[in-house]
N, CA, C and O atoms as CSV, one atom per row, in Angstrom:
chain,resi,resn,atom,element,x,y,z
A,1,HIS,N,N,9.705,20.124,-3.811
A,1,HIS,CA,C,10.698,19.331,-4.514
A,1,HIS,C,C,10.183,17.897,-4.614
A,1,HIS,O,O,9.724,17.344,-3.615
A,2,PRO,N,N,10.249,17.285,-5.792
A,2,PRO,CA,C,9.628,15.972,-5.997
A,2,PRO,C,C,10.265,14.815,-5.221
A,2,PRO,O,O,9.658,13.750,-5.117
A,3,GLU,N,N,11.464,14.996,-4.678
A,3,GLU,CA,C,12.094,13.908,-3.930
A,3,GLU,C,C,12.211,14.219,-2.428
A,3,GLU,O,O,12.928,13.529,-1.704
A,4,ASP,N,N,11.521,15.232,-1.981
A,4,ASP,CA,C,11.523,15.598,-0.563
A,4,ASP,C,C,10.435,14.770,0.123
A,4,ASP,O,O,9.268,15.160,0.155
A,5,VAL,N,N,10.832,13.631,0.667
A,5,VAL,CA,C,9.880,12.669,1.212
A,5,VAL,C,C,8.986,13.255,2.303
A,5,VAL,O,O,7.773,13.051,2.245
A,6,PRO,N,N,9.518,13.969,3.289
A,6,PRO,CA,C,8.622,14.533,4.304
A,6,PRO,C,C,7.558,15.471,3.702
A,6,PRO,O,O,6.414,15.495,4.157
A,7,VAL,N,N,7.945,16.224,2.695
A,7,VAL,CA,C,6.981,17.119,2.041
A,7,VAL,C,C,5.927,16.306,1.298
A,7,VAL,O,O,4.744,16.640,1.347
A,8,LEU,N,N,6.337,15.253,0.615
A,8,LEU,CA,C,5.378,14.405,-0.100
A,8,LEU,C,C,4.386,13.760,0.871
A,8,LEU,O,O,3.193,13.671,0.578
A,9,LYS,N,N,4.876,13.317,2.008
A,9,LYS,CA,C,3.992,12.719,3.014
A,9,LYS,C,C,2.989,13.743,3.539
A,9,LYS,O,O,1.805,13.443,3.695
A,10,LYS,N,N,3.467,14.935,3.804
A,10,LYS,CA,C,2.571,15.987,4.306
A,10,LYS,C,C,1.552,16.384,3.236
A,10,LYS,O,O,0.382,16.616,3.540
A,11,LEU,N,N,2.004,16.460,1.985
A,11,LEU,CA,C,1.091,16.780,0.887
A,11,LEU,C,C,0.018,15.702,0.752
A,11,LEU,O,O,-1.151,16.016,0.525
A,12,ALA,N,N,0.405,14.440,0.887
A,12,ALA,CA,C,-0.583,13.354,0.823
A,12,ALA,C,C,-1.631,13.515,1.921
A,12,ALA,O,O,-2.821,13.314,1.679
A,13,GLU,N,N,-1.193,13.877,3.125
A,13,GLU,CA,C,-2.148,14.122,4.219
A,13,GLU,C,C,-3.108,15.250,3.859
A,13,GLU,O,O,-4.309,15.159,4.112
A,14,CYS,N,N,-2.571,16.306,3.272
A,14,CYS,CA,C,-3.421,17.437,2.860
A,14,CYS,C,C,-4.429,17.007,1.800
A,14,CYS,O,O,-5.588,17.421,1.830
A,15,TYR,N,N,-3.981,16.177,0.866
A,15,TYR,CA,C,-4.899,15.668,-0.156
A,15,TYR,C,C,-6.017,14.848,0.485
A,15,TYR,O,O,-7.177,14.957,0.085
A,16,ILE,N,N,-5.673,14.035,1.467
A,16,ILE,CA,C,-6.703,13.236,2.138
A,16,ILE,C,C,-7.718,14.151,2.813
A,16,ILE,O,O,-8.926,13.950,2.682
A,17,ARG,N,N,-7.230,15.150,3.530
A,17,ARG,CA,C,-8.136,16.084,4.212
A,17,ARG,C,C,-8.972,16.886,3.221
A,17,ARG,O,O,-10.096,17.287,3.524
A,18,GLY,N,N,-8.415,17.115,2.041
A,18,GLY,CA,C,-9.125,17.868,1.015
A,18,GLY,C,C,-9.973,17.005,0.100
A,18,GLY,O,O,-10.436,17.465,-0.943
A,19,ASP,N,N,-10.178,15.750,0.490
A,19,ASP,CA,C,-10.998,14.806,-0.277
A,19,ASP,C,C,-10.441,14.566,-1.685
A,19,ASP,O,O,-11.195,14.357,-2.636
A,20,ARG,N,N,-9.116,14.600,-1.801
A,20,ARG,CA,C,-8.440,14.319,-3.070
A,20,ARG,C,C,-7.703,12.983,-2.919
A,20,ARG,O,O,-6.475,12.908,-2.978
A,21,HIS,N,N,-8.501,11.945,-2.722
A,21,HIS,CA,C,-7.952,10.638,-2.385
A,21,HIS,C,C,-7.094,10.036,-3.489
A,21,HIS,O,O,-6.064,9.427,-3.198
A,22,ARG,N,N,-7.484,10.188,-4.719
A,22,ARG,CA,C,-6.666,9.633,-5.824
A,22,ARG,C,C,-5.303,10.319,-5.887
A,22,ARG,O,O,-4.294,9.670,-6.163
A,23,ASP,N,N,-5.271,11.622,-5.632
A,23,ASP,CA,C,-3.991,12.340,-5.632
A,23,ASP,C,C,-3.097,11.856,-4.486
A,23,ASP,O,O,-1.890,11.690,-4.659
A,24,ALA,N,N,-3.692,11.634,-3.331
A,24,ALA,CA,C,-2.932,11.122,-2.189
A,24,ALA,C,C,-2.398,9.723,-2.492
A,24,ALA,O,O,-1.251,9.403,-2.184
A,25,LEU,N,N,-3.244,8.903,-3.098
A,25,LEU,CA,C,-2.827,7.545,-3.447
A,25,LEU,C,C,-1.634,7.563,-4.408
A,25,LEU,O,O,-0.697,6.781,-4.255
A,26,LYS,N,N,-1.674,8.443,-5.380
A,26,LYS,CA,C,-0.554,8.564,-6.331
A,26,LYS,C,C,0.739,8.948,-5.616
A,26,LYS,O,O,1.810,8.436,-5.941
A,27,LEU,N,N,0.636,9.840,-4.654
A,27,LEU,CA,C,1.834,10.219,-3.899
A,27,LEU,C,C,2.380,9.042,-3.105
A,27,LEU,O,O,3.589,8.813,-3.089
A,28,TYR,N,N,1.506,8.301,-2.453
A,28,TYR,CA,C,1.964,7.128,-1.703
A,28,TYR,C,C,2.596,6.102,-2.636
A,28,TYR,O,O,3.578,5.453,-2.276
A,29,GLN,N,N,2.036,5.957,-3.833
A,29,GLN,CA,C,2.610,5.026,-4.802
A,29,GLN,C,C,4.004,5.471,-5.249
A,29,GLN,O,O,4.846,4.639,-5.585
A,30,SER,N,N,4.240,6.764,-5.251
A,30,SER,CA,C,5.517,7.285,-5.738
A,30,SER,C,C,6.656,7.125,-4.717
A,30,SER,O,O,7.830,7.235,-5.068
A,31,LEU,N,N,6.299,6.865,-3.460
A,31,LEU,CA,C,7.331,6.699,-2.435
A,31,LEU,C,C,8.036,5.355,-2.596
A,31,LEU,O,O,7.419,4.352,-2.954
A,32,ARG,N,N,9.325,5.354,-2.327
A,32,ARG,CA,C,10.064,4.099,-2.313
A,32,ARG,C,C,9.666,3.319,-1.068
A,32,ARG,O,O,9.197,3.899,-0.089
A,33,GLU,N,N,9.850,2.019,-1.106
A,33,GLU,CA,C,9.461,1.167,0.025
A,33,GLU,C,C,10.105,1.645,1.327
A,33,GLU,O,O,9.450,1.672,2.369
A,34,LYS,N,N,11.368,2.016,1.273
A,34,LYS,CA,C,12.075,2.439,2.489
A,34,LYS,C,C,11.591,3.784,3.023
A,34,LYS,O,O,11.858,4.124,4.175
A,35,ASP,N,N,10.878,4.556,2.190
A,35,ASP,CA,C,10.388,5.865,2.620
A,35,ASP,C,C,9.060,5.796,3.373
A,35,ASP,O,O,8.659,6.761,4.023
A,36,HIS,N,N,8.390,4.666,3.282
A,36,HIS,CA,C,7.112,4.519,3.994
A,36,HIS,C,C,7.358,4.279,5.477
A,36,HIS,O,O,8.354,3.673,5.871
A,37,ASP,N,N,6.442,4.763,6.278
A,37,ASP,CA,C,6.425,4.454,7.695
A,37,ASP,C,C,5.072,3.811,7.997
A,37,ASP,O,O,4.247,3.635,7.101
A,38,HIS,N,N,4.855,3.466,9.248
A,38,HIS,CA,C,3.600,2.797,9.612
A,38,HIS,C,C,2.378,3.605,9.153
A,38,HIS,O,O,1.433,3.053,8.589
A,39,TYR,N,N,2.412,4.888,9.400
A,39,TYR,CA,C,1.286,5.770,9.073
A,39,TYR,C,C,1.025,5.796,7.562
A,39,TYR,O,O,-0.123,5.677,7.135
A,40,THR,N,N,2.074,5.951,6.753
A,40,THR,CA,C,1.860,6.034,5.301
A,40,THR,C,C,1.424,4.694,4.734
A,40,THR,O,O,0.609,4.648,3.812
A,41,ARG,N,N,1.960,3.596,5.275
A,41,ARG,CA,C,1.536,2.274,4.789
A,41,ARG,C,C,0.051,2.056,5.060
A,41,ARG,O,O,-0.677,1.566,4.196
A,42,GLU,N,N,-0.393,2.417,6.254
A,42,GLU,CA,C,-1.805,2.245,6.598
A,42,GLU,C,C,-2.707,3.137,5.734
A,42,GLU,O,O,-3.746,2.690,5.250
A,43,ASN,N,N,-2.305,4.393,5.545
A,43,ASN,CA,C,-3.091,5.290,4.686
A,43,ASN,C,C,-3.113,4.802,3.246
A,43,ASN,O,O,-4.151,4.842,2.586
A,44,PHE,N,N,-1.968,4.341,2.764
A,44,PHE,CA,C,-1.851,3.818,1.410
A,44,PHE,C,C,-2.860,2.683,1.208
A,44,PHE,O,O,-3.599,2.673,0.223
A,45,ALA,N,N,-2.889,1.732,2.138
A,45,ALA,CA,C,-3.820,0.607,2.032
A,45,ALA,C,C,-5.271,1.068,2.155
A,45,ALA,O,O,-6.130,0.612,1.401
A,46,MET,N,N,-5.548,1.966,3.094
A,46,MET,CA,C,-6.912,2.446,3.303
A,46,MET,C,C,-7.451,3.127,2.039
A,46,MET,O,O,-8.587,2.884,1.630
A,47,LEU,N,N,-6.624,3.979,1.430
A,47,LEU,CA,C,-7.062,4.686,0.234
A,47,LEU,C,C,-7.309,3.723,-0.921
A,47,LEU,O,O,-8.320,3.824,-1.616
A,48,ALA,N,N,-6.387,2.797,-1.120
A,48,ALA,CA,C,-6.546,1.836,-2.217
A,48,ALA,C,C,-7.811,1.007,-2.025
A,48,ALA,O,O,-8.555,0.765,-2.975
A,49,GLU,N,N,-8.045,0.576,-0.794
A,49,GLU,CA,C,-9.245,-0.215,-0.521
A,49,GLU,C,C,-10.510,0.607,-0.739
A,49,GLU,O,O,-11.471,0.116,-1.332
A,50,SER,N,N,-10.521,1.849,-0.267
A,50,SER,CA,C,-11.722,2.678,-0.410
A,50,SER,C,C,-12.011,3.028,-1.865
A,50,SER,O,O,-13.156,3.307,-2.221
A,51,LEU,N,N,-10.978,3.016,-2.707
A,51,LEU,CA,C,-11.149,3.303,-4.136
A,51,LEU,C,C,-11.300,2.029,-4.973
A,51,LEU,O,O,-11.314,2.084,-6.203
A,52,ASP,N,N,-11.411,0.889,-4.297
A,52,ASP,CA,C,-11.532,-0.419,-4.962
A,52,ASP,C,C,-10.416,-0.666,-5.973
A,52,ASP,O,O,-10.642,-1.242,-7.038
A,53,ASP,N,N,-9.234,-0.233,-5.632
A,53,ASP,CA,C,-8.047,-0.441,-6.467
A,53,ASP,C,C,-7.278,-1.624,-5.873
A,53,ASP,O,O,-6.355,-1.446,-5.079
A,54,HIS,N,N,-7.671,-2.817,-6.268
A,54,HIS,CA,C,-7.135,-4.026,-5.647
A,54,HIS,C,C,-5.658,-4.246,-5.937
A,54,HIS,O,O,-4.931,-4.741,-5.076
A,55,ALA,N,N,-5.206,-3.894,-7.118
A,55,ALA,CA,C,-3.783,-4.064,-7.440
A,55,ALA,C,C,-2.923,-3.170,-6.545
A,55,ALA,O,O,-1.874,-3.594,-6.059
A,56,THR,N,N,-3.369,-1.945,-6.335
A,56,THR,CA,C,-2.630,-1.031,-5.467
A,56,THR,C,C,-2.765,-1.444,-4.001
A,56,THR,O,O,-1.812,-1.321,-3.232
A,57,LEU,N,N,-3.932,-1.927,-3.619
A,57,LEU,CA,C,-4.126,-2.434,-2.265
A,57,LEU,C,C,-3.155,-3.584,-1.998
A,57,LEU,O,O,-2.556,-3.666,-0.926
A,58,PHE,N,N,-3.007,-4.468,-2.982
A,58,PHE,CA,C,-2.063,-5.571,-2.851
A,58,PHE,C,C,-0.655,-5.044,-2.574
A,58,PHE,O,O,0.041,-5.553,-1.696
A,59,SER,N,N,-0.238,-4.023,-3.327
A,59,SER,CA,C,1.101,-3.426,-3.134
A,59,SER,C,C,1.243,-2.833,-1.732
A,59,SER,O,O,2.268,-3.013,-1.074
A,60,ALA,N,N,0.214,-2.130,-1.287
A,60,ALA,CA,C,0.255,-1.524,0.046
A,60,ALA,C,C,0.289,-2.589,1.133
A,60,ALA,O,O,1.028,-2.464,2.110
A,61,GLN,N,N,-0.508,-3.632,0.964
A,61,GLN,CA,C,-0.538,-4.706,1.960
A,61,GLN,C,C,0.799,-5.449,2.004
A,61,GLN,O,O,1.221,-5.916,3.063
A,62,LEU,N,N,1.448,-5.554,0.872
A,62,LEU,CA,C,2.756,-6.203,0.840
A,62,LEU,C,C,3.770,-5.404,1.660
A,62,LEU,O,O,4.595,-5.980,2.369
A,63,LEU,N,N,3.701,-4.076,1.559
A,63,LEU,CA,C,4.570,-3.229,2.391
A,63,LEU,C,C,4.294,-3.463,3.874
A,63,LEU,O,O,5.220,-3.567,4.678
A,64,ILE,N,N,3.034,-3.542,4.220
A,64,ILE,CA,C,2.644,-3.756,5.617
A,64,ILE,C,C,3.139,-5.118,6.103
A,64,ILE,O,O,3.710,-5.228,7.188
A,65,ALA,N,N,2.918,-6.146,5.296
A,65,ALA,CA,C,3.308,-7.501,5.699
A,65,ALA,C,C,4.816,-7.622,5.860
A,65,ALA,O,O,5.293,-8.263,6.797
A,66,ARG,N,N,5.563,-7.013,4.956
A,66,ARG,CA,C,7.021,-7.083,5.052
A,66,ARG,C,C,7.528,-6.385,6.308
A,66,ARG,O,O,8.544,-6.780,6.880
A,67,ASP,N,N,6.829,-5.368,6.722
A,67,ASP,CA,C,7.253,-4.628,7.909
A,67,ASP,C,C,6.840,-5.335,9.193
A,67,ASP,O,O,7.592,-5.332,10.168
A,68,SER,N,N,5.668,-5.934,9.207
A,68,SER,CA,C,5.138,-6.486,10.452
A,68,SER,C,C,5.415,-7.972,10.629
A,68,SER,O,O,5.545,-8.449,11.757
A,69,SER,N,N,5.506,-8.693,9.546
A,69,SER,CA,C,5.700,-10.150,9.589
A,69,SER,C,C,4.579,-10.876,10.333
A,69,SER,O,O,4.777,-11.994,10.809
A,70,SER,N,N,3.416,-10.255,10.436
A,70,SER,CA,C,2.300,-10.917,11.122
A,70,SER,C,C,1.555,-11.824,10.147
A,70,SER,O,O,1.484,-11.546,8.950
A,71,THR,N,N,1.014,-12.886,10.665
A,71,THR,CA,C,0.232,-13.817,9.857
A,71,THR,C,C,-0.990,-13.123,9.280
A,71,THR,O,O,-1.353,-13.359,8.128
A,72,GLU,N,N,-1.621,-12.276,10.067
A,72,GLU,CA,C,-2.823,-11.575,9.615
A,72,GLU,C,C,-2.540,-10.725,8.379
A,72,GLU,O,O,-3.363,-10.670,7.465
A,73,ALA,N,N,-1.392,-10.068,8.345
A,73,ALA,CA,C,-1.043,-9.232,7.187
A,73,ALA,C,C,-0.937,-10.075,5.923
A,73,ALA,O,O,-1.376,-9.653,4.853
A,74,TRP,N,N,-0.356,-11.263,6.043
A,74,TRP,CA,C,-0.236,-12.138,4.872
A,74,TRP,C,C,-1.598,-12.695,4.471
A,74,TRP,O,O,-1.843,-12.912,3.284
A,75,LEU,N,N,-2.483,-12.929,5.429
A,75,LEU,CA,C,-3.836,-13.386,5.103
A,75,LEU,C,C,-4.623,-12.293,4.376
A,75,LEU,O,O,-5.420,-12.587,3.485
A,76,ASP,N,N,-4.398,-11.031,4.759
A,76,ASP,CA,C,-5.029,-9.915,4.049
A,76,ASP,C,C,-4.603,-9.907,2.578
A,76,ASP,O,O,-5.414,-9.655,1.686
A,77,ILE,N,N,-3.333,-10.182,2.343
A,77,ILE,CA,C,-2.829,-10.244,0.959
A,77,ILE,C,C,-3.521,-11.362,0.198
A,77,ILE,O,O,-3.912,-11.180,-0.955
A,78,ALA,N,N,-3.673,-12.507,0.830
A,78,ALA,CA,C,-4.326,-13.635,0.163
A,78,ALA,C,C,-5.762,-13.284,-0.222
A,78,ALA,O,O,-6.225,-13.637,-1.306
A,79,GLU,N,N,-6.456,-12.592,0.667
A,79,GLU,CA,C,-7.832,-12.186,0.353
A,79,GLU,C,C,-7.862,-11.213,-0.817
A,79,GLU,O,O,-8.672,-11.365,-1.732
A,80,THR,N,N,-6.993,-10.224,-0.792
A,80,THR,CA,C,-6.943,-9.250,-1.883
A,80,THR,C,C,-6.578,-9.919,-3.195
A,80,THR,O,O,-7.093,-9.544,-4.248
A,81,ALA,N,N,-5.698,-10.900,-3.141
A,81,ALA,CA,C,-5.260,-11.601,-4.353
A,81,ALA,C,C,-6.430,-12.257,-5.077
A,81,ALA,O,O,-6.386,-12.432,-6.295
A,82,SER,N,N,-7.462,-12.616,-4.346
A,82,SER,CA,C,-8.613,-13.258,-4.984
A,82,SER,C,C,-9.326,-12.317,-5.958
A,82,SER,O,O,-10.086,-12.775,-6.811
A,83,TYR,N,N,-9.093,-11.021,-5.840
A,83,TYR,CA,C,-9.711,-10.041,-6.729
A,83,TYR,C,C,-8.838,-9.705,-7.936
A,83,TYR,O,O,-9.300,-9.060,-8.877
A,84,LEU,N,N,-7.584,-10.137,-7.911
A,84,LEU,CA,C,-6.654,-9.790,-8.985
A,84,LEU,C,C,-6.789,-10.735,-10.166
A,84,LEU,O,O,-7.009,-11.934,-9.992
A,85,LYS,N,N,-6.657,-10.190,-11.369
A,85,LYS,CA,C,-6.696,-11.020,-12.569
A,85,LYS,C,C,-5.427,-11.849,-12.683
A,85,LYS,O,O,-5.482,-13.048,-12.954
A,86,ASP,N,N,-4.275,-11.200,-12.473
A,86,ASP,CA,C,-2.984,-11.873,-12.554
A,86,ASP,C,C,-2.612,-12.379,-11.166
A,86,ASP,O,O,-2.326,-11.581,-10.273
A,87,LYS,N,N,-2.614,-13.660,-10.980
A,87,LYS,CA,C,-2.350,-14.248,-9.664
A,87,LYS,C,C,-0.857,-14.463,-9.395
A,87,LYS,O,O,-0.485,-14.769,-8.262
A,88,ALA,N,N,0.005,-14.313,-10.398
A,88,ALA,CA,C,1.437,-14.589,-10.223
A,88,ALA,C,C,2.079,-13.746,-9.117
A,88,ALA,O,O,2.793,-14.299,-8.281
A,89,PRO,N,N,1.849,-12.420,-9.081
A,89,PRO,CA,C,2.449,-11.640,-7.989
A,89,PRO,C,C,1.945,-12.086,-6.613
A,89,PRO,O,O,2.695,-12.084,-5.637
A,90,ALA,N,N,0.693,-12.458,-6.550
A,90,ALA,CA,C,0.128,-12.898,-5.274
A,90,ALA,C,C,0.770,-14.207,-4.830
A,90,ALA,O,O,1.080,-14.379,-3.651
A,91,LEU,N,N,0.969,-15.123,-5.760
A,91,LEU,CA,C,1.615,-16.388,-5.411
A,91,LEU,C,C,3.047,-16.160,-4.944
A,91,LEU,O,O,3.497,-16.793,-3.989
A,92,ALA,N,N,3.761,-15.266,-5.606
A,92,ALA,CA,C,5.132,-14.937,-5.198
A,92,ALA,C,C,5.137,-14.325,-3.800
A,92,ALA,O,O,6.008,-14.633,-2.987
A,93,ALA,N,N,4.164,-13.461,-3.523
A,93,ALA,CA,C,4.077,-12.843,-2.205
A,93,ALA,C,C,3.783,-13.880,-1.131
A,93,ALA,O,O,4.358,-13.838,-0.044
A,94,MET,N,N,2.899,-14.798,-1.436
A,94,MET,CA,C,2.550,-15.822,-0.451
A,94,MET,C,C,3.764,-16.715,-0.168
A,94,MET,O,O,3.990,-17.105,0.978
A,95,LYS,N,N,4.529,-17.034,-1.182
A,95,LYS,CA,C,5.760,-17.818,-0.970
A,95,LYS,C,C,6.725,-17.032,-0.076
A,95,LYS,O,O,7.377,-17.599,0.801
A,96,GLU,N,N,6.805,-15.724,-0.312
A,96,GLU,CA,C,7.665,-14.871,0.529
A,96,GLU,C,C,7.203,-14.914,1.974
A,96,GLU,O,O,8.021,-14.987,2.891
A,97,GLY,N,N,5.905,-14.871,2.176
A,97,GLY,CA,C,5.349,-14.888,3.515
A,97,GLY,C,C,5.576,-16.193,4.247
A,97,GLY,O,O,5.621,-16.217,5.477
A,98,LEU,N,N,5.720,-17.273,3.508
A,98,LEU,CA,C,5.939,-18.573,4.122
A,98,LEU,C,C,7.388,-18.815,4.526
A,98,LEU,O,O,7.687,-19.761,5.256
A,99,GLN,N,N,8.272,-17.971,4.057
A,99,GLN,CA,C,9.698,-18.157,4.373
A,99,GLN,C,C,10.036,-17.658,5.748
A,99,GLN,O,O,11.190,-17.739,6.168
C-alpha cells in the first residue's frame, strides 16, 4: 500500500541491499517529514550524497538539523548549499538554524 509507512521504510532498506539506491532515495523522498526517523534521515542523506544529488542532500540534511538542533548539522547544510544553483532555500534554512 503506497501510504503504509513501515512498509515503505522496509522496502527502501531492501532497495539499498539490492543496490537500487535511486529507488530507495525516491522512497525516502516520498515520506512526509513526520514519518522519518533517525535511521531513515541518515540513509536519506547518505544516498543523496553518494549519488551526488545535492538538492536532495540539502532536503535530507534539513530534516536531520530540524530533529537534532546541533550546530554541526546546520554547518553541513551550509556546505551543501555551496553546490546548489539556487541559494534562496539555503539562506532560508540558515536563518531557521539561527533562531
